[in-house]
N, C-alpha and C positions, 0 to 999 in steps of 0.2 A: 713438962717445959722450963729450965731456968728463965726469966725477966733477960739475960741479958745474951740470953742461946740464940735464944729471941728473933729480939733485934736484930742481932749478928745474922739469924739468915731473913729474917726483913730484909735489910738494909744489900747481900748482898743479892738476890733477888731481882736488886729496883736497877744497877747499875753495878758496870761490868770492872770500876776505879775501883772495888773494893777487894778486888785480890789481889792486887797491887803493891798493900802494903809485905805483902804474902813473899817469902826466897822457896816453898815447896808447899802446892797442892795436891792434898790427897780425897781421892772416890770415892767412895764402899757402896756399896747395893750388893741383893743377894742373886742370888746367878737363878735366871729363871728362863726353859723356853731360847736356854743356848744363847743368853745374851745376862747381862748386867740391869739387870734391876734402875733405870730411871737413868741412866748413862750418857742416854747420846747430847743432855748439854753439856754436861765438861766435855762426855767428848770430842765438842762439835769449839772446841773455846783453847781447847791447848794449841794448837800454833800456836796462837799467840800467848804466847804464858811463854813458849818455850825458852826463855834466856831464865826460870824458872824448875825447880827438879820436879815433874809430877808424878803420882802412884796414881793408881787407880789398881782395884780388890774387890774381890766378892766373898762372899762367904753360901757355903751348899749344907745343904745332903748329904754329896757324898761324900769315902774321905781323899788323907791327902796319897797322888799318883792316881788317881783314878781316871785312864781313859780316855772317859770325858769333858775332863775337866782341863785336859793338853787343851783337845781343840775347839775349849771356851774362849781356850788364854792364850789360843792366836788367833781365834776366829772378832777379839773385843780391837784390835789395835792394827793399821792398817798399816804397813809396810814402811813410811816416815815417820805412823808415830813409834813403836818400835824406830827406834833414833834417839828420838829426847825423852822417852816414859816407861815406866816399864805396866804392866798387868800378874799383881798376884794375886793370889786363891787363901783359905784362913779356910778348915774345916768347920764346920758347925753346928750342923743341926737338926732335927725335926720341936717343935714344942706345938701340939693341936694345938693347946690347948689356947694358944697365943690369936694364932692365924682367923684375920679376918672368914668370914664365913662362905665365900665366895672361892677363894686358896687352896679351904679346908677341903672341901668338897672337890677342884677337881690333881688338890695330894689325889686322898682316898682314892677318887675315881681309875686315877693313876694306881697303883701302889695297883689297884683289885684290880687295874688289865695285864700288868706285870707277873705279881701270881699264877693270872690262870694262862698268860702265849706257854704255846706248847714250848720244845727244846730249847731256856732255857741257857746260857753258855752259865758259867761260875759267876760270869758279873753278872750277869741279868738276874740269878737266882740269888747274888748279898745284897742288891739293891731288895729286891723286890719284900727281901725278910726289911732288913733296914730303917725301911719306910712305911711296913708298919702299922708302928706306931713313932713316940713322943721319944727323942736318943737326943744326946748335949754328945761330942767330942769335940767342942771348944777347948778351947788351947791357947792363952798367952803366952807358947815360944813359936806362934806363926807371924807374930805382932813380927820380930827379932828381925829376918829378913828385909820387911817393908822400915822397921825404921835406921836400918843397914844402908839398904840404898840413897835412904832422903840426909844418912851423915856423914856420905864418902863422898 
């Protein structure tokens, strides 16, 4: 991490006033167990930032339009938060080579369970195939709706 980015991160952790200088705030994380990883802190603070443009996005292994993504996006924000911020999904993929060991083992176990499941739906069959190996479905086009929202 560059020194200036590390300094900014440390300042942000120390005090909420750090964020006052910005007109827009965006939090991003990966989907894990139906929620956005480590988003709790940001989402708990959003009420005090209602005068700013706010967004949260997540990346994950599911392709665009997957039903489970709609569920995550619907559940990540409260009804009140939906009035002043928006949630987005950016398909990304999986890179087993770079995952921490614990997460890699959990994903491999999940992939094994999906492959062994009886009477899979077509979506479950596709998911089982996708998560059995590394792949990249990331595309810069998924950033466009976030930028358009922030600029509106």
